[in-house]
N, C-alpha and C positions, 0 to 999 in steps of 0.2 A: 489900895486895900490894906488896912492896918493889920489884919490877921495874916500871919505868915505860915502857920501850920494848920492843917485841916483839923487836928486834934483840939485846937483852940476854938473852933466854931461851935457855938451853942447848939445849932441845929444838928450838927454831926453827933455831938454828945447825946442829945435826946434820941436821935435815930439809932445809935448804937445800943443805948440802954433799952430802947423799945424792942430791938431785935432780940436781945437776951430775954426780955419778958415774953415775947412771942414764942421763942424756943421752949420756954418753960410751960406756957399755956398749951402749946400744941403737943406736949408730951403726955397729956392726961387723957384718961377715959377712951372713948371711941375715937377721938381725934388722934390719939397716939397710935392707934391701930391702923388708921387709914394713911398708908405711906404716901399716896399721891397728893392728897390734900395737905398733909403735914409738910411734905417737901415743898409744895408750891407756896404755902404761906411763909415758910422759913426763907425760901429764896427771895420772895418779894420783900420781906422785912430786911434781910441782909443787903439787898440791892439798894435800898434807900441810903443807908450809911456809906456803902461802898461807892456809890455814884457821887455823893457829895465829896468824898475824899478824892476820887479820881478827877472830878471837875476842878477842885482847888489846886491840883497839881498841874493843870493846863497852863499854857503860856499867856493867855489873854483873858480879860474880864468877860468878853463876849462868849468865849468857850465855857468858862465857868458858869455863866448864866444858862447856857444851853444844857449843861449837865444838871443844874438845879431844876430846870423844867422836867428833865428825865426823871429825877428823884421824885418830883411831885406826881408824875405819872405812876411811878411804882407805889407811891402812897395811896393813890386812888385804886390801883389794882388790889392792894392789900386790904383796903376798906371793903371792897367788894367781896373778897374772900372771907373776911371776918363775918360779914352779914350772911353769907351763904352758910358758914359754919354754924351760926346761930339758928338759921332756918332748918338745918338738918339735925340740930340737937348736939353738936359737938361742943358748943359753949353756951352758957346761959344767956338769956336776953340782957341781963344786967351786966355780965362780963363783956358781951359784945358792945354794949353801949359805952362802957369804960374804954375799951380798945378803940372804938370809933372816935370818941372824943380826943383821945391821945393822937390818933392819926390826923384828925382835922387840925389840932393844935400844931403838929409838926408841919403840916402842909402850909399853914398860915405863917409859920416861921420862915419857911422856904420862900414864900411869896414876898415877905418883908425883906429878905436878903436880896432877892431879885430886884426889887424896887430901889434898894439902897445903891 
């Protein structure tokens, strides 16, 4: 594997930036007042980048791939939470769609790295 640091992984950079974006989004309006939902969304978002980093530091490629699959699972969890947030009015449908598209793009990046 040519990448030696997790910080150099494109998918990690996107996941980290997305986690920051989710922190900002979940701090507004009713979303910001619902500690449980806000905490769950934030944990899922942070988990994606953290899991990528942890997996990269593992000793074998097969372990790294296993962690990438876990990160994909966290992305799916986060997508579900964003859709629920839209259904209950915490984020607009438009914002939920933007977030969903970013999550799906990140998941696709993870899939591509797994296949590589």
